[in-house]
C-alpha positions as CSV (number, residue, x, y, z in Angstrom):
1,X,19.8,-2.5,11.9
2,X,18.4,-1.1,15.1
3,X,19.3,2.4,14.0
4,X,17.2,2.2,10.8
5,X,14.3,0.7,12.7
6,X,14.5,3.5,15.3
7,X,14.8,6.1,12.5
8,X,11.6,4.9,10.8
9,X,9.8,4.7,14.2
10,X,10.6,8.4,14.8
11,X,10.4,9.7,11.2
12,X,6.8,8.8,10.2
13,X,5.1,9.7,13.5
14,X,7.3,12.8,13.8
15,X,6.4,14.0,10.3
16,X,2.7,13.4,11.1
17,X,2.9,15.5,14.3
18,X,4.9,18.3,12.7
19,X,2.7,18.6,9.6
20,X,-0.5,18.5,11.7
21,X,0.8,21.2,14.1
22,X,1.9,23.3,11.2
23,X,-1.4,23.1,9.4
24,X,-3.3,24.0,12.6
25,X,-1.0,26.9,13.7
26,X,0.0,28.5,10.4
27,X,-2.9,27.6,8.2
28,X,-5.7,27.7,10.8
29,X,-7.0,24.2,9.8
30,X,-9.3,22.2,12.1
31,X,-8.0,19.2,13.9
32,X,-9.9,16.8,11.6
33,X,-8.6,18.4,8.4
34,X,-5.1,18.6,9.7
35,X,-5.1,14.9,10.7
36,X,-6.4,13.7,7.3
37,X,-4.0,15.8,5.3
38,X,-1.0,14.9,7.5
39,X,-1.9,11.2,7.0
40,X,-2.0,11.6,3.3
41,X,1.3,13.5,3.3
42,X,3.0,10.6,5.2
43,X,1.5,8.2,2.6
44,X,3.0,10.3,-0.2
45,X,6.4,10.4,1.4
46,X,6.4,6.7,2.1
47,X,5.3,6.1,-1.5
48,X,8.1,8.2,-2.9
49,X,10.8,6.6,-0.7
50,X,9.5,3.1,-1.6
51,X,9.4,3.5,-5.3
52,X,12.7,5.4,-5.5
53,X,14.3,2.4,-3.9
54,X,12.3,-0.2,-5.8
55,X,13.2,1.4,-9.1
56,X,16.9,1.3,-8.3
57,X,16.7,-2.3,-7.1
58,X,14.5,-3.5,-10.0
59,X,17.1,-2.1,-12.5
60,X,19.6,-4.8,-11.4
61,X,18.9,-7.2,-14.3
62,X,19.5,-4.4,-16.9
63,X,23.2,-4.9,-16.1
64,X,23.1,-8.7,-15.8
65,X,21.3,-11.6,-17.2
66,X,17.9,-12.3,-15.6
67,X,19.1,-15.8,-14.9
68,X,21.6,-14.4,-12.3
69,X,19.2,-11.8,-10.7
70,X,18.4,-14.1,-7.8
71,X,22.0,-13.7,-6.5
72,X,22.3,-9.9,-7.1
73,X,22.4,-7.7,-4.0
74,X,21.5,-4.0,-3.5
75,X,22.0,-2.3,-0.2
76,X,18.7,-0.4,-0.4
77,X,16.7,-3.6,-0.1
78,X,17.3,-4.3,3.5
79,X,17.8,-0.6,4.4
80,X,14.3,0.2,3.1
81,X,12.7,-2.8,4.8
82,X,14.1,-1.7,8.2
83,X,13.2,1.9,7.8
84,X,9.7,1.4,6.4
85,X,8.4,-1.4,8.6
86,X,7.4,1.0,11.5
87,X,5.3,2.9,9.0
88,X,2.7,0.1,8.8
89,X,2.2,0.2,12.6
90,X,2.0,4.0,12.6
91,X,-0.5,3.9,9.7
92,X,-2.9,1.6,11.6
93,X,-3.1,4.3,14.3
94,X,-3.2,7.2,11.7
95,X,-6.2,5.5,9.9
96,X,-7.9,5.2,13.3
97,X,-7.5,8.9,13.9
98,X,-8.9,9.7,10.5
99,X,-11.9,7.4,11.2
100,X,-12.5,8.9,14.6
101,X,-12.4,12.5,13.4
102,X,-14.8,11.7,10.5
103,X,-17.3,10.4,13.2
104,X,-16.8,13.6,15.2
105,X,-17.5,15.7,12.0
106,X,-20.7,13.7,11.4
107,X,-21.8,14.5,15.0
108,X,-21.2,11.2,16.7
109,X,-19.4,12.7,19.8
110,X,-21.3,10.4,22.1
111,X,-19.6,7.2,20.8
112,X,-17.3,5.7,23.3
113,X,-13.7,4.6,22.6
114,X,-14.6,0.9,22.5
115,X,-17.4,1.5,20.1
116,X,-15.1,3.7,17.9
117,X,-12.4,1.1,17.8
118,X,-14.9,-1.7,17.1
119,X,-16.4,0.3,14.2
120,X,-12.9,1.1,12.9
121,X,-11.8,-2.5,12.9
122,X,-15.1,-3.6,11.1
123,X,-14.6,-0.9,8.5
124,X,-10.9,-1.4,7.9
125,X,-10.4,-5.0,8.9
126,X,-8.7,-6.0,5.6
127,X,-6.3,-3.0,5.7
128,X,-5.5,-3.6,9.3
129,X,-4.8,-7.3,8.7
130,X,-2.7,-6.4,5.7
131,X,-0.5,-4.1,7.8
132,X,-0.2,-6.6,10.6
133,X,0.8,-9.3,8.1
134,X,3.4,-7.0,6.6
135,X,5.0,-6.5,10.0
136,X,4.7,-10.0,11.5
137,X,5.4,-12.1,8.3
138,X,6.8,-10.0,5.4
139,X,9.3,-8.3,7.6
140,X,11.1,-11.4,8.9
141,X,10.6,-13.2,5.5
142,X,12.2,-10.3,3.6
143,X,15.0,-9.5,6.1
144,X,15.9,-12.9,7.7
145,X,14.5,-15.9,5.8
146,X,15.7,-14.7,2.3
147,X,19.3,-15.1,3.6
148,X,20.5,-12.3,1.3
149,X,19.0,-13.7,-1.9
150,X,16.4,-12.4,-4.4
151,X,16.8,-8.6,-4.0
152,X,15.5,-8.2,-7.6
153,X,12.2,-10.0,-6.7
154,X,11.9,-8.0,-3.5
155,X,12.4,-4.7,-5.5
156,X,9.7,-5.7,-8.0
157,X,7.4,-6.6,-5.1
158,X,7.9,-3.0,-3.7
159,X,6.3,-1.7,-7.0
160,X,2.9,-2.9,-5.9
161,X,2.2,0.5,-4.3
162,X,2.5,2.3,-7.7
163,X,-1.3,2.2,-7.8
164,X,-1.7,4.1,-4.5
165,X,-1.7,7.7,-5.9
166,X,-4.6,7.1,-8.3
167,X,-6.5,5.3,-5.6
168,X,-6.0,8.2,-3.2
169,X,-7.0,10.7,-5.8
170,X,-10.2,8.8,-6.4
171,X,-11.1,9.3,-2.7
172,X,-10.4,13.0,-3.1
173,X,-12.7,13.2,-6.2
174,X,-15.5,11.2,-4.6
175,X,-17.7,14.3,-4.5
176,X,-17.2,14.8,-8.3
177,X,-18.0,11.4,-9.6
178,X,-19.7,12.8,-12.7
179,X,-16.6,14.8,-13.7
180,X,-14.3,13.8,-16.6
181,X,-11.3,13.9,-14.2
182,X,-12.9,11.3,-11.9
183,X,-13.7,9.0,-14.8
184,X,-10.2,9.3,-16.2
185,X,-8.7,8.6,-12.8
186,X,-10.9,5.6,-12.5
187,X,-9.4,4.2,-15.7
188,X,-5.9,4.8,-14.3
189,X,-6.9,3.0,-11.1
190,X,-8.1,0.0,-13.1
191,X,-5.0,-0.3,-15.2
192,X,-2.4,0.5,-12.5
193,X,-4.0,-1.8,-9.9
194,X,-4.3,-4.6,-12.4
195,X,-0.6,-4.3,-13.5
196,X,0.9,-3.5,-10.1
197,X,-1.2,-5.7,-7.8
198,X,-3.0,-8.4,-9.7
199,X,-0.4,-9.3,-12.4
200,X,2.6,-8.7,-10.1
201,X,2.5,-12.2,-8.5
202,X,2.2,-14.2,-11.7
203,X,5.1,-12.1,-13.1
204,X,7.3,-13.0,-10.0
205,X,6.7,-16.7,-10.6
206,X,7.4,-16.2,-14.3
207,X,10.7,-14.4,-13.5
208,X,11.7,-17.1,-11.1
209,X,10.9,-19.8,-13.8
210,X,13.4,-18.0,-16.1
211,X,16.0,-17.8,-13.3
212,X,15.7,-21.5,-12.5
213,X,15.0,-22.6,-16.2
214,X,11.9,-24.5,-15.2
215,X,8.3,-24.4,-16.3
216,X,6.2,-21.7,-14.6
217,X,3.8,-24.4,-13.2
218,X,6.8,-26.0,-11.5
219,X,7.8,-22.9,-9.6
220,X,5.5,-23.4,-6.6
221,X,7.1,-26.8,-6.0
222,X,10.7,-25.4,-5.8
223,X,10.2,-21.8,-4.6
224,X,10.8,-21.0,-0.9
225,X,7.7,-21.8,1.2
226,X,7.7,-18.3,2.6
227,X,7.2,-16.9,-1.0
228,X,4.4,-19.3,-1.7
229,X,2.7,-18.6,1.6
230,X,3.0,-14.8,1.1
231,X,1.5,-15.1,-2.4
232,X,-1.4,-17.4,-1.2
233,X,-2.3,-14.8,1.5
234,X,-1.7,-11.6,-0.4
235,X,-2.8,-12.3,-4.0
236,X,-6.5,-13.2,-3.1
237,X,-6.7,-9.9,-1.2
238,X,-5.5,-8.0,-4.3
239,X,-8.0,-9.9,-6.5
240,X,-10.8,-9.1,-4.0
241,X,-9.9,-5.4,-4.0
242,X,-9.7,-5.4,-7.8
243,X,-13.1,-6.9,-8.1
244,X,-14.5,-4.1,-5.9
245,X,-12.8,-1.5,-8.1
246,X,-14.2,-3.1,-11.2
247,X,-17.7,-3.2,-9.6
248,X,-17.4,0.4,-8.6
249,X,-16.2,1.4,-12.1
250,X,-19.1,-0.5,-13.8
251,X,-21.6,1.2,-11.4
252,X,-20.1,4.6,-12.2
253,X,-20.3,4.2,-16.0
254,X,-23.9,2.9,-15.8
255,X,-25.1,5.8,-13.7
256,X,-26.9,8.7,-15.4
257,X,-24.6,11.7,-15.8
258,X,-26.9,13.9,-13.7
259,X,-27.4,11.3,-10.9
260,X,-26.2,12.3,-7.4
261,X,-22.8,11.0,-6.3
262,X,-22.6,7.5,-4.9
263,X,-21.6,7.7,-1.2
264,X,-21.2,4.0,-0.6
265,X,-17.4,4.3,-0.7
266,X,-17.2,6.7,2.3
């Protein structure tokens, strides 16, 4: 257990430092550009590891009846949780570095550390709270309170990040909002976020109702309280983000093709 936690604590910050140094020394990139790209590289690696594991875990019911999936075990479930939990703490700091370097690029060198931290927390408050919640609640809930049950449900929950690549690509294409690629990617963001984030929690309750042979509306009354609390805190956040995505997509499609890019998402 401690070995995997230590490995994750070293791997993600280490990959960030190595990639940043490589980009600066071998490619001649600036500090700001190297920090941003190294952060995205780490996100991509974490995304790949997460969804490789989640795919293998979520395939469990293909060999067994869904009614027995609550008792099935897969060694990757706990191994990934232990290895990936330090990533969320690292990512809070990495996002802060990206935010600080963006300020420096815009010419705000005079801003003090307290002002920069305060501005960062105001801008990324939901993401920071999300990461803190993942470490302080989801980690013990997934590793300890489950008591070895529900690996299939945990694997399906890992699939929530499938929408991340299209969201990240949208940030890269922000300067080309009138391009066909940006519009196509916007459609992918809508569909993937809706399926992987918004509809994920209703599906988990539906799958549990099939396992327990009870109506879906009765699931909150019998499901572990940690599951209900997690859903109550996380699902509204996904709905809020999805509403922002829908509002941005609607504004994008209403804009005249020759209008200048919308910079409100920076």
